[in-house]
BASE-844414 format. One record per residue (C-alpha): residue number from 1; x, y, z. Coordinates in pm, 1 decimal, padded with zeros to 6 digits. Each point is the difference from the previous one (the first is absolute). Layout:
// residues N
<rec><n>NUM</n><xx>X</xx><yy>Y</yy><zz>Z</zz></rec>
...
//
This chain:
// residues 275
<rec><n>1</n><xx>01451.0</xx><yy>-03219.5</yy><zz>01366.9</zz></rec>
<rec><n>2</n><xx>-00210.8</xx><yy>00293.9</yy><zz>00037.3</zz></rec>
<rec><n>3</n><xx>-00222.3</xx><yy>00083.8</yy><zz>00269.2</zz></rec>
<rec><n>4</n><xx>00129.3</xx><yy>-00205.5</yy><zz>00312.8</zz></rec>
<rec><n>5</n><xx>00007.2</xx><yy>00144.6</yy><zz>00302.7</zz></rec>
<rec><n>6</n><xx>00324.0</xx><yy>00037.7</yy><zz>00194.9</zz></rec>
<rec><n>7</n><xx>00036.2</xx><yy>00004.3</yy><zz>00389.6</zz></rec>
<rec><n>8</n><xx>00344.6</xx><yy>00116.7</yy><zz>00118.5</zz></rec>
<rec><n>9</n><xx>00138.9</xx><yy>00025.8</yy><zz>00331.3</zz></rec>
<rec><n>10</n><xx>00271.9</xx><yy>00299.5</yy><zz>00033.6</zz></rec>
<rec><n>11</n><xx>-00180.0</xx><yy>00230.9</yy><zz>-00268.9</zz></rec>
<rec><n>12</n><xx>00111.4</xx><yy>00288.6</yy><zz>00119.4</zz></rec>
<rec><n>13</n><xx>00353.8</xx><yy>-00033.6</yy><zz>-00099.9</zz></rec>
<rec><n>14</n><xx>00278.4</xx><yy>-00180.2</yy><zz>-00157.8</zz></rec>
<rec><n>15</n><xx>-00114.9</xx><yy>-00336.3</yy><zz>-00204.9</zz></rec>
<rec><n>16</n><xx>-00339.1</xx><yy>00038.0</yy><zz>00108.9</zz></rec>
<rec><n>17</n><xx>-00063.6</xx><yy>00345.7</yy><zz>-00123.8</zz></rec>
<rec><n>18</n><xx>00200.0</xx><yy>-00113.3</yy><zz>-00339.3</zz></rec>
<rec><n>19</n><xx>-00250.8</xx><yy>-00284.2</yy><zz>-00049.9</zz></rec>
<rec><n>20</n><xx>-00303.7</xx><yy>00199.5</yy><zz>00076.2</zz></rec>
<rec><n>21</n><xx>00084.9</xx><yy>00261.7</yy><zz>-00231.2</zz></rec>
<rec><n>22</n><xx>00083.0</xx><yy>-00269.3</yy><zz>-00297.6</zz></rec>
<rec><n>23</n><xx>-00327.2</xx><yy>-00185.4</yy><zz>00105.9</zz></rec>
<rec><n>24</n><xx>-00226.0</xx><yy>00336.8</yy><zz>-00033.7</zz></rec>
<rec><n>25</n><xx>00171.4</xx><yy>00121.2</yy><zz>-00308.0</zz></rec>
<rec><n>26</n><xx>-00038.2</xx><yy>-00388.3</yy><zz>-00195.0</zz></rec>
<rec><n>27</n><xx>-00370.2</xx><yy>00046.1</yy><zz>00117.1</zz></rec>
<rec><n>28</n><xx>-00039.3</xx><yy>-00191.8</yy><zz>00294.8</zz></rec>
<rec><n>29</n><xx>-00141.2</xx><yy>00062.7</yy><zz>00333.6</zz></rec>
<rec><n>30</n><xx>00201.5</xx><yy>00079.1</yy><zz>00322.2</zz></rec>
<rec><n>31</n><xx>-00062.6</xx><yy>-00055.7</yy><zz>00320.8</zz></rec>
<rec><n>32</n><xx>00294.6</xx><yy>00130.0</yy><zz>00216.4</zz></rec>
<rec><n>33</n><xx>00027.7</xx><yy>-00071.5</yy><zz>00356.1</zz></rec>
<rec><n>34</n><xx>00219.1</xx><yy>00237.8</yy><zz>00217.8</zz></rec>
<rec><n>35</n><xx>00022.7</xx><yy>00078.4</yy><zz>00359.2</zz></rec>
<rec><n>36</n><xx>-00085.8</xx><yy>00286.1</yy><zz>00066.8</zz></rec>
<rec><n>37</n><xx>-00232.4</xx><yy>00300.9</yy><zz>-00036.2</zz></rec>
<rec><n>38</n><xx>00301.8</xx><yy>00178.5</yy><zz>-00132.1</zz></rec>
<rec><n>39</n><xx>00082.7</xx><yy>-00241.9</yy><zz>-00231.9</zz></rec>
<rec><n>40</n><xx>-00348.0</xx><yy>-00071.3</yy><zz>-00110.1</zz></rec>
<rec><n>41</n><xx>-00008.9</xx><yy>00382.8</yy><zz>-00137.0</zz></rec>
<rec><n>42</n><xx>00351.8</xx><yy>-00008.6</yy><zz>-00114.1</zz></rec>
<rec><n>43</n><xx>-00102.5</xx><yy>-00302.5</yy><zz>-00248.6</zz></rec>
<rec><n>44</n><xx>-00351.6</xx><yy>00178.9</yy><zz>-00105.7</zz></rec>
<rec><n>45</n><xx>00176.7</xx><yy>00322.6</yy><zz>-00079.1</zz></rec>
<rec><n>46</n><xx>00255.4</xx><yy>-00179.1</yy><zz>-00214.1</zz></rec>
<rec><n>47</n><xx>-00222.3</xx><yy>-00288.6</yy><zz>-00143.0</zz></rec>
<rec><n>48</n><xx>-00365.4</xx><yy>00145.4</yy><zz>00031.2</zz></rec>
<rec><n>49</n><xx>-00175.1</xx><yy>-00312.8</yy><zz>-00198.0</zz></rec>
<rec><n>50</n><xx>00166.0</xx><yy>-00255.3</yy><zz>00259.2</zz></rec>
<rec><n>51</n><xx>-00217.5</xx><yy>-00089.7</yy><zz>00292.5</zz></rec>
<rec><n>52</n><xx>00173.4</xx><yy>00051.0</yy><zz>00327.4</zz></rec>
<rec><n>53</n><xx>-00081.2</xx><yy>-00228.8</yy><zz>00276.4</zz></rec>
<rec><n>54</n><xx>00190.3</xx><yy>00030.4</yy><zz>00379.1</zz></rec>
<rec><n>55</n><xx>00165.3</xx><yy>-00334.8</yy><zz>00054.3</zz></rec>
<rec><n>56</n><xx>00272.2</xx><yy>-00047.8</yy><zz>00228.3</zz></rec>
<rec><n>57</n><xx>00155.7</xx><yy>-00356.2</yy><zz>-00048.0</zz></rec>
<rec><n>58</n><xx>00095.7</xx><yy>-00059.4</yy><zz>00295.5</zz></rec>
<rec><n>59</n><xx>-00340.6</xx><yy>00011.4</yy><zz>00139.8</zz></rec>
<rec><n>60</n><xx>-00104.9</xx><yy>-00361.9</yy><zz>-00060.3</zz></rec>
<rec><n>61</n><xx>-00328.2</xx><yy>-00014.6</yy><zz>00134.2</zz></rec>
<rec><n>62</n><xx>-00149.3</xx><yy>00287.7</yy><zz>-00207.3</zz></rec>
<rec><n>63</n><xx>00130.3</xx><yy>-00121.6</yy><zz>-00308.4</zz></rec>
<rec><n>64</n><xx>-00261.8</xx><yy>-00195.9</yy><zz>-00094.3</zz></rec>
<rec><n>65</n><xx>-00224.6</xx><yy>00235.4</yy><zz>00045.4</zz></rec>
<rec><n>66</n><xx>00147.6</xx><yy>00235.3</yy><zz>-00199.6</zz></rec>
<rec><n>67</n><xx>00038.2</xx><yy>-00220.9</yy><zz>-00270.7</zz></rec>
<rec><n>68</n><xx>-00381.7</xx><yy>-00077.4</yy><zz>00016.5</zz></rec>
<rec><n>69</n><xx>-00100.3</xx><yy>00349.4</yy><zz>-00012.3</zz></rec>
<rec><n>70</n><xx>00268.9</xx><yy>00098.4</yy><zz>-00304.1</zz></rec>
<rec><n>71</n><xx>-00212.4</xx><yy>-00261.4</yy><zz>-00221.0</zz></rec>
<rec><n>72</n><xx>-00332.7</xx><yy>00112.8</yy><zz>00109.9</zz></rec>
<rec><n>73</n><xx>00139.9</xx><yy>00361.4</yy><zz>-00060.3</zz></rec>
<rec><n>74</n><xx>00144.3</xx><yy>-00075.0</yy><zz>-00321.2</zz></rec>
<rec><n>75</n><xx>-00051.7</xx><yy>-00337.7</yy><zz>-00160.4</zz></rec>
<rec><n>76</n><xx>00159.1</xx><yy>-00308.3</yy><zz>00007.8</zz></rec>
<rec><n>77</n><xx>00397.1</xx><yy>-00021.9</yy><zz>00011.8</zz></rec>
<rec><n>78</n><xx>00193.9</xx><yy>-00127.4</yy><zz>-00286.9</zz></rec>
<rec><n>79</n><xx>00375.1</xx><yy>00060.5</yy><zz>00131.7</zz></rec>
<rec><n>80</n><xx>00151.9</xx><yy>00027.6</yy><zz>00340.5</zz></rec>
<rec><n>81</n><xx>00340.7</xx><yy>00168.6</yy><zz>00019.8</zz></rec>
<rec><n>82</n><xx>00107.8</xx><yy>-00074.8</yy><zz>00361.8</zz></rec>
<rec><n>83</n><xx>00273.0</xx><yy>00292.5</yy><zz>00003.2</zz></rec>
<rec><n>84</n><xx>-00012.1</xx><yy>00157.7</yy><zz>00281.9</zz></rec>
<rec><n>85</n><xx>00325.4</xx><yy>-00022.3</yy><zz>00202.4</zz></rec>
<rec><n>86</n><xx>00336.9</xx><yy>00166.7</yy><zz>00092.3</zz></rec>
<rec><n>87</n><xx>00370.5</xx><yy>-00074.2</yy><zz>00052.7</zz></rec>
<rec><n>88</n><xx>00216.7</xx><yy>-00030.3</yy><zz>00310.8</zz></rec>
<rec><n>89</n><xx>00361.2</xx><yy>00055.5</yy><zz>00034.8</zz></rec>
<rec><n>90</n><xx>00228.6</xx><yy>-00099.0</yy><zz>00285.0</zz></rec>
<rec><n>91</n><xx>00261.6</xx><yy>-00273.3</yy><zz>00072.9</zz></rec>
<rec><n>92</n><xx>-00186.1</xx><yy>-00315.7</yy><zz>00175.5</zz></rec>
<rec><n>93</n><xx>00178.3</xx><yy>00003.7</yy><zz>00314.4</zz></rec>
<rec><n>94</n><xx>-00101.1</xx><yy>00363.4</yy><zz>00023.0</zz></rec>
<rec><n>95</n><xx>-00358.7</xx><yy>00003.9</yy><zz>-00082.2</zz></rec>
<rec><n>96</n><xx>-00269.6</xx><yy>-00077.6</yy><zz>00270.0</zz></rec>
<rec><n>97</n><xx>-00276.4</xx><yy>-00261.8</yy><zz>-00048.2</zz></rec>
<rec><n>98</n><xx>-00241.2</xx><yy>00245.1</yy><zz>00014.8</zz></rec>
<rec><n>99</n><xx>00092.6</xx><yy>00144.5</yy><zz>-00333.4</zz></rec>
<rec><n>100</n><xx>00039.7</xx><yy>-00337.9</yy><zz>-00154.5</zz></rec>
<rec><n>101</n><xx>-00341.3</xx><yy>-00038.6</yy><zz>00139.0</zz></rec>
<rec><n>102</n><xx>-00120.3</xx><yy>00266.0</yy><zz>-00116.3</zz></rec>
<rec><n>103</n><xx>00125.5</xx><yy>-00054.1</yy><zz>-00404.9</zz></rec>
<rec><n>104</n><xx>-00134.1</xx><yy>-00304.9</yy><zz>-00004.5</zz></rec>
<rec><n>105</n><xx>-00331.0</xx><yy>00095.3</yy><zz>00129.5</zz></rec>
<rec><n>106</n><xx>-00045.6</xx><yy>00231.9</yy><zz>-00266.4</zz></rec>
<rec><n>107</n><xx>00209.1</xx><yy>-00182.1</yy><zz>-00312.6</zz></rec>
<rec><n>108</n><xx>-00150.5</xx><yy>-00342.5</yy><zz>00111.7</zz></rec>
<rec><n>109</n><xx>-00289.7</xx><yy>-00034.2</yy><zz>00189.7</zz></rec>
<rec><n>110</n><xx>-00141.4</xx><yy>00334.1</yy><zz>-00178.0</zz></rec>
<rec><n>111</n><xx>00029.0</xx><yy>-00168.6</yy><zz>-00291.6</zz></rec>
<rec><n>112</n><xx>-00102.4</xx><yy>-00303.3</yy><zz>00089.9</zz></rec>
<rec><n>113</n><xx>-00300.8</xx><yy>00154.7</yy><zz>00183.5</zz></rec>
<rec><n>114</n><xx>-00096.7</xx><yy>00153.3</yy><zz>-00358.7</zz></rec>
<rec><n>115</n><xx>00052.6</xx><yy>-00276.2</yy><zz>-00200.9</zz></rec>
<rec><n>116</n><xx>-00244.3</xx><yy>-00247.1</yy><zz>00227.6</zz></rec>
<rec><n>117</n><xx>-00279.2</xx><yy>00285.6</yy><zz>00005.6</zz></rec>
<rec><n>118</n><xx>00020.9</xx><yy>-00054.8</yy><zz>-00358.5</zz></rec>
<rec><n>119</n><xx>00043.3</xx><yy>-00379.0</yy><zz>-00058.8</zz></rec>
<rec><n>120</n><xx>-00372.4</xx><yy>-00113.7</yy><zz>00065.7</zz></rec>
<rec><n>121</n><xx>-00112.9</xx><yy>00302.9</yy><zz>-00227.3</zz></rec>
<rec><n>122</n><xx>00251.6</xx><yy>-00123.2</yy><zz>-00282.7</zz></rec>
<rec><n>123</n><xx>-00054.7</xx><yy>-00346.1</yy><zz>00103.2</zz></rec>
<rec><n>124</n><xx>-00421.6</xx><yy>00010.3</yy><zz>-00054.8</zz></rec>
<rec><n>125</n><xx>00032.5</xx><yy>00229.0</yy><zz>-00345.7</zz></rec>
<rec><n>126</n><xx>00257.9</xx><yy>-00264.8</yy><zz>-00142.1</zz></rec>
<rec><n>127</n><xx>00216.0</xx><yy>00288.3</yy><zz>-00086.5</zz></rec>
<rec><n>128</n><xx>00259.5</xx><yy>00251.4</yy><zz>00127.0</zz></rec>
<rec><n>129</n><xx>00391.3</xx><yy>00110.8</yy><zz>00027.3</zz></rec>
<rec><n>130</n><xx>00167.3</xx><yy>00072.1</yy><zz>00305.4</zz></rec>
<rec><n>131</n><xx>00350.6</xx><yy>00163.6</yy><zz>-00044.5</zz></rec>
<rec><n>132</n><xx>00209.0</xx><yy>00014.3</yy><zz>00319.0</zz></rec>
<rec><n>133</n><xx>00221.3</xx><yy>00223.8</yy><zz>-00025.7</zz></rec>
<rec><n>134</n><xx>00378.4</xx><yy>-00120.2</yy><zz>00155.6</zz></rec>
<rec><n>135</n><xx>00309.8</xx><yy>00070.8</yy><zz>-00099.3</zz></rec>
<rec><n>136</n><xx>00337.0</xx><yy>-00128.0</yy><zz>-00189.7</zz></rec>
<rec><n>137</n><xx>00060.7</xx><yy>00011.3</yy><zz>00435.1</zz></rec>
<rec><n>138</n><xx>-00243.1</xx><yy>-00312.7</yy><zz>-00008.6</zz></rec>
<rec><n>139</n><xx>00225.5</xx><yy>-00177.2</yy><zz>-00196.3</zz></rec>
<rec><n>140</n><xx>00370.1</xx><yy>00132.2</yy><zz>00082.8</zz></rec>
<rec><n>141</n><xx>00134.1</xx><yy>00169.8</yy><zz>00303.3</zz></rec>
<rec><n>142</n><xx>00269.3</xx><yy>00239.4</yy><zz>00115.9</zz></rec>
<rec><n>143</n><xx>00136.1</xx><yy>00119.3</yy><zz>00324.6</zz></rec>
<rec><n>144</n><xx>-00225.4</xx><yy>00245.9</yy><zz>00204.8</zz></rec>
<rec><n>145</n><xx>-00354.3</xx><yy>-00112.8</yy><zz>-00176.5</zz></rec>
<rec><n>146</n><xx>-00047.0</xx><yy>-00320.7</yy><zz>00207.9</zz></rec>
<rec><n>147</n><xx>-00363.8</xx><yy>00121.2</yy><zz>00141.8</zz></rec>
<rec><n>148</n><xx>-00134.5</xx><yy>00112.0</yy><zz>-00335.7</zz></rec>
<rec><n>149</n><xx>00172.2</xx><yy>-00301.1</yy><zz>-00192.7</zz></rec>
<rec><n>150</n><xx>-00148.2</xx><yy>-00193.0</yy><zz>00235.1</zz></rec>
<rec><n>151</n><xx>-00375.6</xx><yy>00157.5</yy><zz>-00020.2</zz></rec>
<rec><n>152</n><xx>00078.0</xx><yy>-00042.4</yy><zz>-00345.6</zz></rec>
<rec><n>153</n><xx>00117.4</xx><yy>-00388.1</yy><zz>-00046.0</zz></rec>
<rec><n>154</n><xx>-00308.9</xx><yy>-00038.4</yy><zz>00212.8</zz></rec>
<rec><n>155</n><xx>-00250.6</xx><yy>00136.6</yy><zz>-00288.6</zz></rec>
<rec><n>156</n><xx>00197.0</xx><yy>-00165.2</yy><zz>-00204.7</zz></rec>
<rec><n>157</n><xx>-00063.7</xx><yy>-00336.9</yy><zz>00089.2</zz></rec>
<rec><n>158</n><xx>-00363.2</xx><yy>00097.5</yy><zz>00098.6</zz></rec>
<rec><n>159</n><xx>-00074.5</xx><yy>00108.1</yy><zz>-00366.3</zz></rec>
<rec><n>160</n><xx>00138.3</xx><yy>-00318.1</yy><zz>-00152.8</zz></rec>
<rec><n>161</n><xx>-00276.5</xx><yy>-00214.5</yy><zz>00244.5</zz></rec>
<rec><n>162</n><xx>-00269.8</xx><yy>00237.7</yy><zz>-00055.0</zz></rec>
<rec><n>163</n><xx>00093.9</xx><yy>-00031.3</yy><zz>-00386.5</zz></rec>
<rec><n>164</n><xx>-00044.8</xx><yy>-00363.2</yy><zz>00032.6</zz></rec>
<rec><n>165</n><xx>-00312.9</xx><yy>-00028.5</yy><zz>00235.7</zz></rec>
<rec><n>166</n><xx>-00177.8</xx><yy>00241.0</yy><zz>-00238.0</zz></rec>
<rec><n>167</n><xx>00091.3</xx><yy>-00098.9</yy><zz>-00337.0</zz></rec>
<rec><n>168</n><xx>-00306.5</xx><yy>-00289.4</yy><zz>00006.2</zz></rec>
<rec><n>169</n><xx>-00251.6</xx><yy>00314.2</yy><zz>00002.8</zz></rec>
<rec><n>170</n><xx>00171.9</xx><yy>00186.3</yy><zz>-00277.0</zz></rec>
<rec><n>171</n><xx>00135.9</xx><yy>00271.1</yy><zz>00205.5</zz></rec>
<rec><n>172</n><xx>00359.8</xx><yy>00091.9</yy><zz>-00047.0</zz></rec>
<rec><n>173</n><xx>00267.3</xx><yy>00125.0</yy><zz>00241.5</zz></rec>
<rec><n>174</n><xx>00321.2</xx><yy>00126.8</yy><zz>-00086.7</zz></rec>
<rec><n>175</n><xx>00301.7</xx><yy>00189.3</yy><zz>00234.7</zz></rec>
<rec><n>176</n><xx>00107.2</xx><yy>00325.6</yy><zz>-00129.6</zz></rec>
<rec><n>177</n><xx>00389.0</xx><yy>00001.2</yy><zz>00040.6</zz></rec>
<rec><n>178</n><xx>00158.4</xx><yy>00331.1</yy><zz>-00036.0</zz></rec>
<rec><n>179</n><xx>00366.6</xx><yy>00102.9</yy><zz>-00010.5</zz></rec>
<rec><n>180</n><xx>00044.3</xx><yy>00369.3</yy><zz>00095.7</zz></rec>
<rec><n>181</n><xx>-00237.4</xx><yy>00278.8</yy><zz>-00122.3</zz></rec>
<rec><n>182</n><xx>-00003.6</xx><yy>00320.5</yy><zz>00031.7</zz></rec>
<rec><n>183</n><xx>-00239.1</xx><yy>00033.5</yy><zz>00258.5</zz></rec>
<rec><n>184</n><xx>00021.4</xx><yy>00096.3</yy><zz>00393.8</zz></rec>
<rec><n>185</n><xx>00076.7</xx><yy>-00343.2</yy><zz>00130.8</zz></rec>
<rec><n>186</n><xx>00343.0</xx><yy>00105.1</yy><zz>00079.2</zz></rec>
<rec><n>187</n><xx>-00100.1</xx><yy>00338.8</yy><zz>00075.2</zz></rec>
<rec><n>188</n><xx>-00284.4</xx><yy>00129.2</yy><zz>00265.5</zz></rec>
<rec><n>189</n><xx>-00167.0</xx><yy>-00345.1</yy><zz>00009.1</zz></rec>
<rec><n>190</n><xx>00281.4</xx><yy>-00174.4</yy><zz>00141.4</zz></rec>
<rec><n>191</n><xx>00052.9</xx><yy>-00050.3</yy><zz>00360.4</zz></rec>
<rec><n>192</n><xx>00381.8</xx><yy>-00054.2</yy><zz>00094.7</zz></rec>
<rec><n>193</n><xx>00121.6</xx><yy>-00100.1</yy><zz>00312.0</zz></rec>
<rec><n>194</n><xx>00266.3</xx><yy>00206.5</yy><zz>00142.3</zz></rec>
<rec><n>195</n><xx>00366.2</xx><yy>-00127.9</yy><zz>00043.6</zz></rec>
<rec><n>196</n><xx>00112.3</xx><yy>-00129.2</yy><zz>00303.1</zz></rec>
<rec><n>197</n><xx>00278.5</xx><yy>-00283.8</yy><zz>-00007.2</zz></rec>
<rec><n>198</n><xx>00335.2</xx><yy>00102.8</yy><zz>-00194.2</zz></rec>
<rec><n>199</n><xx>00072.4</xx><yy>-00305.2</yy><zz>-00107.8</zz></rec>
<rec><n>200</n><xx>-00252.7</xx><yy>00038.0</yy><zz>-00304.3</zz></rec>
<rec><n>201</n><xx>00175.0</xx><yy>00367.3</yy><zz>-00076.5</zz></rec>
<rec><n>202</n><xx>00197.7</xx><yy>-00163.3</yy><zz>-00291.0</zz></rec>
<rec><n>203</n><xx>-00270.0</xx><yy>-00239.7</yy><zz>-00150.8</zz></rec>
<rec><n>204</n><xx>-00336.9</xx><yy>00203.3</yy><zz>00064.5</zz></rec>
<rec><n>205</n><xx>00090.9</xx><yy>00382.7</yy><zz>-00044.4</zz></rec>
<rec><n>206</n><xx>00093.3</xx><yy>-00039.5</yy><zz>-00393.0</zz></rec>
<rec><n>207</n><xx>-00295.6</xx><yy>-00163.0</yy><zz>-00046.2</zz></rec>
<rec><n>208</n><xx>-00229.5</xx><yy>00239.7</yy><zz>00175.0</zz></rec>
<rec><n>209</n><xx>00205.2</xx><yy>00276.5</yy><zz>-00151.7</zz></rec>
<rec><n>210</n><xx>-00007.7</xx><yy>-00136.1</yy><zz>-00379.8</zz></rec>
<rec><n>211</n><xx>-00416.1</xx><yy>-00084.9</yy><zz>00089.3</zz></rec>
<rec><n>212</n><xx>-00045.7</xx><yy>00434.6</yy><zz>00105.6</zz></rec>
<rec><n>213</n><xx>00194.2</xx><yy>00106.9</yy><zz>-00342.5</zz></rec>
<rec><n>214</n><xx>-00162.4</xx><yy>-00199.2</yy><zz>-00246.4</zz></rec>
<rec><n>215</n><xx>-00328.0</xx><yy>00097.3</yy><zz>00193.7</zz></rec>
<rec><n>216</n><xx>-00183.1</xx><yy>00158.4</yy><zz>-00304.8</zz></rec>
<rec><n>217</n><xx>00187.4</xx><yy>-00097.3</yy><zz>-00288.9</zz></rec>
<rec><n>218</n><xx>-00040.0</xx><yy>-00340.1</yy><zz>-00013.5</zz></rec>
<rec><n>219</n><xx>-00049.2</xx><yy>-00217.8</yy><zz>-00344.4</zz></rec>
<rec><n>220</n><xx>-00352.2</xx><yy>-00104.6</yy><zz>00012.5</zz></rec>
<rec><n>221</n><xx>-00278.4</xx><yy>00228.3</yy><zz>-00116.0</zz></rec>
<rec><n>222</n><xx>-00347.7</xx><yy>-00049.1</yy><zz>00187.1</zz></rec>
<rec><n>223</n><xx>-00180.2</xx><yy>00133.6</yy><zz>-00271.0</zz></rec>
<rec><n>224</n><xx>00135.9</xx><yy>-00303.7</yy><zz>-00223.0</zz></rec>
<rec><n>225</n><xx>-00065.8</xx><yy>-00247.8</yy><zz>00321.4</zz></rec>
<rec><n>226</n><xx>-00363.1</xx><yy>00101.6</yy><zz>-00018.0</zz></rec>
<rec><n>227</n><xx>-00013.0</xx><yy>-00074.9</yy><zz>-00378.8</zz></rec>
<rec><n>228</n><xx>00143.1</xx><yy>-00326.5</yy><zz>00051.9</zz></rec>
<rec><n>229</n><xx>-00231.1</xx><yy>-00100.5</yy><zz>00257.2</zz></rec>
<rec><n>230</n><xx>-00272.8</xx><yy>00064.7</yy><zz>-00222.9</zz></rec>
<rec><n>231</n><xx>00153.8</xx><yy>-00212.3</yy><zz>-00232.1</zz></rec>
<rec><n>232</n><xx>00041.4</xx><yy>-00264.4</yy><zz>00243.1</zz></rec>
<rec><n>233</n><xx>-00371.6</xx><yy>-00021.7</yy><zz>00122.5</zz></rec>
<rec><n>234</n><xx>-00127.8</xx><yy>-00003.3</yy><zz>-00402.3</zz></rec>
<rec><n>235</n><xx>00176.4</xx><yy>-00316.8</yy><zz>00002.8</zz></rec>
<rec><n>236</n><xx>-00179.0</xx><yy>-00320.9</yy><zz>-00014.7</zz></rec>
<rec><n>237</n><xx>00299.5</xx><yy>-00232.1</yy><zz>00149.1</zz></rec>
<rec><n>238</n><xx>00187.1</xx><yy>00237.3</yy><zz>00215.5</zz></rec>
<rec><n>239</n><xx>00328.3</xx><yy>-00071.4</yy><zz>00177.9</zz></rec>
<rec><n>240</n><xx>00048.6</xx><yy>-00122.1</yy><zz>00349.4</zz></rec>
<rec><n>241</n><xx>00161.8</xx><yy>00322.8</yy><zz>00053.1</zz></rec>
<rec><n>242</n><xx>00180.1</xx><yy>00270.0</yy><zz>-00205.7</zz></rec>
<rec><n>243</n><xx>00320.3</xx><yy>00151.8</yy><zz>00020.1</zz></rec>
<rec><n>244</n><xx>-00033.2</xx><yy>00400.9</yy><zz>-00114.1</zz></rec>
<rec><n>245</n><xx>00357.9</xx><yy>00168.9</yy><zz>-00036.7</zz></rec>
<rec><n>246</n><xx>00306.7</xx><yy>-00071.1</yy><zz>-00145.5</zz></rec>
<rec><n>247</n><xx>00157.0</xx><yy>-00001.1</yy><zz>00328.4</zz></rec>
<rec><n>248</n><xx>-00247.9</xx><yy>-00247.6</yy><zz>00131.9</zz></rec>
<rec><n>249</n><xx>00048.7</xx><yy>-00241.0</yy><zz>-00310.9</zz></rec>
<rec><n>250</n><xx>00409.9</xx><yy>00043.5</yy><zz>00017.8</zz></rec>
<rec><n>251</n><xx>00008.7</xx><yy>-00060.5</yy><zz>00428.6</zz></rec>
<rec><n>252</n><xx>-00240.3</xx><yy>-00308.3</yy><zz>-00018.1</zz></rec>
<rec><n>253</n><xx>00151.0</xx><yy>-00163.9</yy><zz>-00267.4</zz></rec>
<rec><n>254</n><xx>00344.3</xx><yy>00046.7</yy><zz>00171.0</zz></rec>
<rec><n>255</n><xx>-00186.3</xx><yy>-00185.3</yy><zz>00332.8</zz></rec>
<rec><n>256</n><xx>-00134.9</xx><yy>-00251.3</yy><zz>-00218.0</zz></rec>
<rec><n>257</n><xx>00314.6</xx><yy>-00124.4</yy><zz>-00140.0</zz></rec>
<rec><n>258</n><xx>00160.1</xx><yy>00003.5</yy><zz>00344.1</zz></rec>
<rec><n>259</n><xx>-00279.4</xx><yy>-00189.9</yy><zz>00140.8</zz></rec>
<rec><n>260</n><xx>00046.2</xx><yy>-00265.6</yy><zz>-00249.1</zz></rec>
<rec><n>261</n><xx>00410.6</xx><yy>-00002.4</yy><zz>00071.3</zz></rec>
<rec><n>262</n><xx>-00109.9</xx><yy>-00059.4</yy><zz>00399.2</zz></rec>
<rec><n>263</n><xx>-00198.8</xx><yy>-00288.5</yy><zz>-00099.6</zz></rec>
<rec><n>264</n><xx>00204.2</xx><yy>-00150.0</yy><zz>-00212.1</zz></rec>
<rec><n>265</n><xx>00288.2</xx><yy>00052.9</yy><zz>00221.7</zz></rec>
<rec><n>266</n><xx>-00151.8</xx><yy>-00181.9</yy><zz>00333.0</zz></rec>
<rec><n>267</n><xx>-00204.5</xx><yy>-00220.4</yy><zz>-00205.1</zz></rec>
<rec><n>268</n><xx>00193.2</xx><yy>-00297.8</yy><zz>00151.5</zz></rec>
<rec><n>269</n><xx>-00122.2</xx><yy>00089.5</yy><zz>00311.4</zz></rec>
<rec><n>270</n><xx>-00324.3</xx><yy>00105.9</yy><zz>-00077.0</zz></rec>
<rec><n>271</n><xx>-00060.8</xx><yy>-00388.1</yy><zz>-00103.3</zz></rec>
<rec><n>272</n><xx>00181.8</xx><yy>-00138.1</yy><zz>00296.7</zz></rec>
<rec><n>273</n><xx>-00327.2</xx><yy>00046.7</yy><zz>00195.4</zz></rec>
<rec><n>274</n><xx>-00210.6</xx><yy>-00242.3</yy><zz>-00201.3</zz></rec>
<rec><n>275</n><xx>-00065.5</xx><yy>-00299.9</yy><zz>00176.1</zz></rec>
//
């Protein structure tokens, strides 16, 4: 699995930077997509062997031309890491719809626009790998991240459909579902809606404070995630989704068990609607 070309969105920080660094160290080539000249200079300064391109994933119409130019300049891409995204935290009733729209523009529409730019190239070449970074928050929920979980649930479902549609052409698609990792997700990268309704204080304020206290001390190591991604893309039979982190494993298993119990409890009513 040497000599692959990775195209990584959000490559200047968090998972994107960790994956870019690991891929270069393993002998691969990296095209790192960043949103600003400042971010491009930062990425090139820290990873001189990376090839940085300007790409705001919310500028949907510009993406096909950016991808075309990147492949002209640096050769065919083998792996797309759809990593660009951010977290939103806020009680649903308090959070403006504009914040939801922005969350979906980046986390869903941006990821889909990037994938659509590569799908015809991968299909025609009968090879390629798309890793859509979702979250354990795309499989479970908790109070205060409705917009974020909604966006990740959406990308999770889209990834499964994309996987089925691309399988006949030898193209792999996996949704990467990390738990809590030591990135900026819960820190500077997170958008937090101001509190306004006292009724939610007892439910949500302890969650917000606990997340702030935990920031920087999460169990997950981004460098180990990056190594796991390299293992994933080397697989001939990758899974539809890959959980990363013991917290993700525990919480998703708990949700699956609860869902199975819920289905069984209501099975008779479920069956009652058949004609």
